[in-house]
C-alpha positions in Angstrom: 15.4 5.3 -23.4 12.4 7.6 -23.2 9.6 6.5 -20.9 6.2 7.9 -20.1 4.5 6.9 -16.8 0.8 7.8 -16.8 -0.5 8.3 -13.3 1.6 9.9 -10.6 0.1 8.2 -7.7 2.0 5.9 -5.4 3.2 3.4 -7.9 3.6 5.7 -10.9 5.5 8.4 -9.1 8.0 6.0 -7.4 8.5 4.2 -10.7 9.1 7.4 -12.6 11.6 8.8 -10.1 13.5 5.5 -10.0 13.6 5.0 -13.8 15.1 8.5 -14.0 17.6 7.6 -11.4 18.6 4.6 -13.5 19.4 7.0 -16.4 16.3 7.0 -18.5 14.4 10.1 -19.7 11.1 9.9 -18.0 7.8 11.8 -18.3 5.3 11.6 -15.4 1.9 12.3 -16.8 -1.3 13.1 -14.8 -4.6 14.8 -15.3 -4.3 16.6 -11.9 -2.7 19.9 -12.9 -2.1 21.0 -9.3 -0.2 17.8 -8.6 1.9 18.3 -11.7 2.8 21.8 -10.7 3.9 20.5 -7.3 6.0 17.9 -8.8 7.6 20.3 -11.2 8.7 22.3 -8.2 10.3 19.2 -6.8 7.8 18.5 -4.0 6.2 15.1 -3.5 2.5 14.9 -2.9 3.0 11.7 -0.8 5.3 10.8 2.0 7.7 8.1 1.2 11.3 8.0 2.5 13.8 9.1 -0.2 11.2 9.9 -2.9 11.3 13.6 -2.8 15.1 13.6 -3.0 14.9 11.4 -6.1 12.4 13.7 -7.7 14.6 16.7 -7.1 17.7 14.8 -8.4 15.8 13.7 -11.6 14.6 17.3 -12.3 18.1 18.7 -11.7 19.7 16.2 -14.0 17.1 16.9 -16.7 15.9 13.3 -16.8 12.6 13.6 -15.0 9.8 15.8 -16.4 6.1 16.2 -15.6 3.1 17.1 -17.8 -0.6 16.9 -18.1 -0.3 16.5 -21.9 0.3 12.9 -22.9 -0.4 13.5 -26.6 2.5 16.0 -27.0 5.1 13.6 -25.6 4.0 10.3 -27.3 6.1 10.8 -30.4 9.3 10.4 -28.3 8.1 7.5 -26.1 9.4 4.0 -26.5 7.8 2.5 -23.4 4.6 3.7 -21.8 3.7 2.6 -18.3 0.0 2.8 -17.3 0.0 3.3 -13.5 -3.5 4.7 -13.0 -5.8 3.7 -10.1 -7.8 0.6 -10.2 -10.1 1.0 -7.2 -12.7 -1.5 -6.1 -15.9 -1.2 -8.3 -19.1 -3.1 -8.3 -18.8 -6.4 -6.4 -15.2 -5.5 -5.4 -14.1 -6.1 -9.0 -11.3 -3.7 -10.1 -12.6 -0.6 -11.8 -10.6 -0.6 -15.1 -12.1 2.5 -16.7 -8.9 4.6 -16.2 -6.7 1.8 -17.6 -8.9 1.5 -20.7 -9.0 5.3 -21.1 -5.2 5.4 -21.2 -5.0 2.5 -23.7 -7.5 4.2 -26.0 -5.7 7.5 -25.8 -2.4 6.0 -26.7 -4.0 4.1 -29.6 -5.7 7.2 -30.9 -2.6 9.4 -30.8 0.5 7.2 -31.2 2.6 7.8 -34.3 5.3 5.2 -33.8 5.8 1.7 -32.3 5.8 1.6 -28.5 5.3 -0.9 -25.7 2.2 -0.4 -23.5 2.9 -1.7 -20.0 0.3 -2.2 -17.4 1.9 -1.3 -14.1 -1.5 -0.9 -12.4 -2.8 -3.9 -10.5 -5.3 -5.5 -12.9 -7.2 -8.8 -13.0 -6.2 -11.6 -15.3 -7.4 -10.9 -18.9 -7.0 -7.1 -18.7 -4.0 -7.1 -21.0 -5.9 -9.0 -23.6 -8.8 -6.5 -23.4 -6.4 -3.5 -23.7 -4.7 -5.1 -26.7 -8.1 -5.7 -28.4 -9.1 -2.0 -27.8 -5.8 -0.7 -29.1 -5.9 -2.9 -32.2 -9.5 -1.8 -33.0 -8.6 1.9 -32.8 -5.4 1.4 -34.9 -7.5 -0.4 -37.6 -10.0 2.4 -37.6 -7.2 4.9 -38.0 -5.7 2.8 -40.8 -2.2 2.9 -39.3 0.3 0.0 -39.1 2.2 0.5 -35.9 2.9 -2.0 -33.2 1.7 -1.5 -29.6 2.1 -4.7 -27.7 0.6 -4.9 -24.2 2.8 -6.1 -21.4 2.1 -6.9 -17.7 4.8 -5.7 -15.3 3.3 -5.7 -11.8 4.8 -3.8 -8.9 5.7 -5.3 -5.5 6.4 -2.2 -3.5 6.1 -1.9 0.2 5.0 1.5 1.4 7.7 3.0 3.4 10.3 0.9 1.5 9.1 1.7 -2.1 12.4 3.3 -3.3 14.7 0.5 -2.3 12.1 -2.1 -3.4 12.1 -0.5 -6.9 15.9 -0.1 -7.2 16.8 -3.4 -5.7 13.7 -5.7 -6.1 13.4 -9.4 -5.2 12.4 -10.0 -8.8 11.0 -8.2 -11.8 8.0 -10.0 -13.4 7.3 -9.3 -17.1 4.3 -10.9 -18.8 4.4 -10.6 -22.6 3.9 -12.4 -25.9 6.5 -10.9 -28.1 10.1 -9.4 -28.3 11.8 -9.0 -24.9 14.5 -6.6 -26.0 13.1 -3.3 -24.9 12.1 -4.6 -21.4 15.5 -6.2 -21.0 17.2 -2.9 -22.0 14.9 -1.0 -19.6 15.8 -3.1 -16.6 19.5 -3.7 -17.5 20.8 -1.4 -14.7 19.0 -3.6 -12.2 19.7 -7.0 -13.7 23.4 -6.2 -14.0 23.6 -6.4 -10.2 22.0 -9.8 -10.2 18.3 -9.1 -9.7 16.2 -11.6 -11.6 14.1 -10.6 -14.6 11.5 -13.3 -15.1 9.5 -13.5 -18.3 6.2 -15.4 -18.4 2.8 -15.2 -20.1 0.8 -12.0 -19.6 -1.9 -13.9 -17.9 0.5 -15.5 -15.4 2.0 -12.1 -14.6 -1.4 -10.6 -13.9 -2.2 -13.4 -11.5 1.2 -13.3 -9.8 0.5 -9.8 -8.3 -2.8 -10.8 -6.8 -1.5 -14.2 -5.7 1.5 -12.6 -3.9 -0.5 -10.1 -2.0 -3.2 -12.6 -1.1 -0.6 -15.1 0.2 1.0 -12.4 2.4 -2.4 -11.3 3.7 -3.2 -14.9 4.4 -0.1 -15.2 6.7 -1.3 -12.1 8.6 -4.8 -13.5 8.9 -3.5 -16.9 10.0 -1.5 -15.5 12.9 -4.3 -13.2 13.8 -6.7 -16.1 13.8 -4.6 -17.7 16.6 -4.5 -14.6 18.8 -8.0 -15.3 20.2 -7.0 -18.9 21.0 -3.9 -17.7 22.7 -5.8 -15.2 24.9 -8.3 -17.8 26.2 -5.6 -20.5 26.8 -2.9 -18.4 28.3 -0.5 -18.8 25.4 1.7 -16.0 24.0 1.2 -15.2 20.3 4.8 -13.9 20.1 6.1 -17.2 21.1 3.9 -19.0 18.7 5.0 -16.8 15.8 8.6 -17.2 16.7 8.3 -21.0 16.9 6.6 -21.0 13.5 8.9 -18.5 11.9 12.1 -20.4 12.7 10.9 -23.1 10.3 12.6 -22.0 7.1 9.7 -23.3 5.1 7.5 -20.7 6.8 9.7 -17.8 7.7 9.0 -15.0 10.2 7.8 -12.3 7.9 4.1 -11.3 8.1 3.6 -13.4 11.2 3.2 -10.3 13.4 -0.2 -10.3 15.2 -2.2 -7.1 15.5 -5.3 -5.3 14.4 -5.1 -6.8 10.9 -4.0 -5.6 7.5 -5.0 -2.3 5.8 -3.7 0.0 3.1 -4.2 0.2 -0.6 -3.1 -3.3 -1.7 -4.0 -6.2 0.6 -7.7 -5.4 1.2 -8.3 -4.4 -2.4 -6.4 -7.2 -4.0 -7.8 -9.9 -1.7 -11.4 -8.8 -2.5 -10.6 -8.5 -6.2 -9.1 -12.0 -6.3 -12.3 -13.3 -4.7 -14.4 -11.4 -7.3 -12.3 -12.9 -10.1 -12.8 -16.4 -8.7 -16.6 -15.8 -8.7 -16.4 -14.4 -12.3 -14.8 -17.6 -13.5 -16.8 -19.8 -11.2 -13.6 -21.0 -9.4 -13.9 -21.3 -5.6 -11.1 -19.6 -3.6 -12.1 -20.5 0.0 -8.7 -19.8 1.6 -8.7 -16.3 0.2 -12.3 -15.8 1.4 -11.3 -16.9 4.9 -8.3 -14.5 4.8 -10.7 -11.6 4.3 -13.2 -12.8 6.9 -10.5 -13.2 9.5 -9.2 -9.7 8.9 -12.7 -8.2 9.3 -13.2 -10.2 12.5 -9.8 -9.2 13.9 -10.6 -5.5 13.6 -14.1 -5.9 15.0 -12.6 -7.9 18.0 -10.0 -5.3 18.7 -12.6 -2.5 18.8 -14.7 -4.6 21.2 -11.5 -5.1 23.4 -11.0 -1.4 23.5 -14.6 -0.5 24.4 -14.7 -3.2 27.1 -11.8 -1.6 28.9 -12.9 2.0 28.8 -15.1 3.8 31.3 -18.0 5.8 30.0 -17.0 9.1 28.3 -13.3 8.4 28.5 -10.6 10.6 27.0 -8.6 8.4 24.7 -5.1 9.2 23.3 -4.4 7.5 19.9 -0.8 7.0 18.7 -0.7 6.3 14.9 -3.2 6.9 12.2 -1.6 5.6 9.0 -2.2 2.0 8.1 1.5 1.2 8.7 4.6 3.2 9.6 6.8 5.2 7.2 3.8 6.3 5.1 1.0 8.8 5.3 -1.4 6.5 3.5 -4.8 6.3 5.2 -6.4 3.9 2.8 -8.4 1.3 4.8 -6.4 2.3 7.9 -7.7 0.6 11.1 -7.6 3.9 12.9 -10.6 5.1 10.8 -12.8 2.3 12.1 -11.4 2.4 15.6 -11.8 6.2 16.1 -15.2 6.2 14.5 -16.3 3.5 17.0 -14.8 5.5 20.0 -16.7 8.6 19.0 -20.0 6.8 18.5 -19.6 5.3 21.9 -19.3 8.8 23.5 -15.5 9.0 24.0 -13.3 11.9 23.1 -10.1 11.4 21.2 -6.7 13.2 20.8 -4.6 11.7 18.1 -0.9 11.9 17.1 0.8 10.6 13.9 4.3 11.8 12.7 3.2 12.4 9.1 -0.4 11.3 8.5 -2.5 13.8 10.5 -3.3 16.1 7.5 -4.4 13.2 5.3 -6.4 11.7 8.2 -8.4 14.8 9.1 -11.0 14.5 6.2 -11.5 10.8 7.0 -12.1 11.2 10.8 -14.8 12.7 12.9 -14.5 16.5 13.1 -14.5 16.3 16.9 -11.0 14.8 17.0 -8.2 16.8 18.5 -4.6 16.5 17.1 -1.4 16.7 19.1 2.0 17.8 18.0 3.8 15.2 20.0 3.0 11.7 21.5 3.2 13.0 25.0 0.9 16.0 24.3 -1.7 13.5 23.0 -1.6 11.6 26.3 -2.1 14.6 28.5 -5.1 13.9 30.8 -6.0 10.7 28.9 -7.8 7.8 30.5 -6.4 5.4 28.0 -3.8 5.2 25.3 -4.2 3.2 22.1 -1.3 2.3 19.8 -2.6 1.7 16.3 0.5 2.1 14.1 4.0 0.7 15.0 6.1 3.9 14.4 9.6 3.5 15.7 9.1 6.7 17.6 6.7 5.0 19.9 9.0 2.1 20.7 11.4 4.4 22.4 8.9 6.4 24.5 9.5 6.7 28.2 6.4 4.8 29.5 6.8 6.3 33.0 6.6 9.8 31.4 3.5 8.6 29.5 1.9 7.4 32.8 2.6 10.8 34.5 0.9 12.6 31.6 -2.2 10.4 31.7 -5.1 10.6 34.1 -5.9 6.9 33.7 -3.7 3.9 33.3 -5.0 1.8 30.3 -2.7 1.0 27.4 -4.2 -1.0 24.5 -1.4 -2.1 22.2 -2.9 -2.9 18.8 0.5 -3.7 17.3 2.2 -5.6 20.2 4.9 -2.9 20.3 5.6 -3.2 24.0 6.5 -6.0 26.4 3.7 -6.4 29.0 6.3 -6.3 31.9 7.7 -2.9 30.9 4.3 -1.4 30.6 3.2 -2.7 34.0 6.5 -1.5 35.6 5.5 2.0 34.4 2.2 1.7 36.3 0.1 1.1 33.3 -2.4 -1.8 32.6 -1.5 -3.6 29.4 -3.8 -5.0 26.8 -2.2 -6.6 23.8 -3.2 -8.9 21.0 -2.9 -12.6 21.7 -0.9 -12.1 24.9 
């Protein structure tokens, strides 16, 4: 099967590489010529474990191709995935201009039947709008070809995107027509028992937002309790463990910390709130999820500043919003470091992969270290903002020897307070 994936950002590029690995002929299309040249050379513009190897394998096997020219490849395409960005627009509503642009370009230049699949995260009703725009252009052209619009949301975790695509919990397809092409597309995955679930397009569009909002709510719920734990002497880890052992709840996403960030949860939570307002439907639980997340980050910054002496030298471990990615979108480190600099402190930061992406987003006065220990040299305090595995295995006594001060603020509850204190450091965690 020949597939086009328009948009080689996070979702589009991972999808394209994985579809090629599953045996399909895939074209990754993007308007960014420099990115396309990089991809043609087998280099990934984003850090994601296993992705660059898949790109190189797809190119070598002549199944994965990249182009800036969608029109020239349309005659061969059976399924086109729209995976362009849908950033927050006015009132936090998803900006759908890029999605509509792709739909209109396909309708203008298509010469055969094909399936148009929205892989981008889009609010409910977007598929209907795309279908109406496509139909209007086809009527104007006077051509009778079929271009149904399908919703096929992604559920990728950054850092685990390749296995999440190849071995997903479920594949959701929202459509109002023949299922045969989508069944054929995903047959290599469904053959190993992974469920392919068909539903209405509107339901599929809501599933994506609902899933992310629910997971974000679990994070905000446990973070809401951290303040109560701190003032009562309870331990949030014990609380989370006691909750998570209930199989109706489960342990995932009950890890207290600074709060969620990244490209999906903040954007999708706010977009779902905006959709509720658009349809005049209250979503108070989702609004509370967002409010708690904002409060948790603000409270963490206040905790840091309270425990620093004036003009402190602060080491920061971790810049990306989560480990195993270089994604800096809505990363807590941006707000935290900005607050430190505004308060008159100096910062030396270390991240295994995200430093280059972080530099344009952080104050120009920030210094960057090549190793975690180098970042702590002469530091009055150490902040852990991303739970990279590298940090879990650090020798805390060596850290203490490198530092001038003794404050460790653990924004991800990576360490046990006892081991930190044994190393001669003063520990400040979240909800402990």
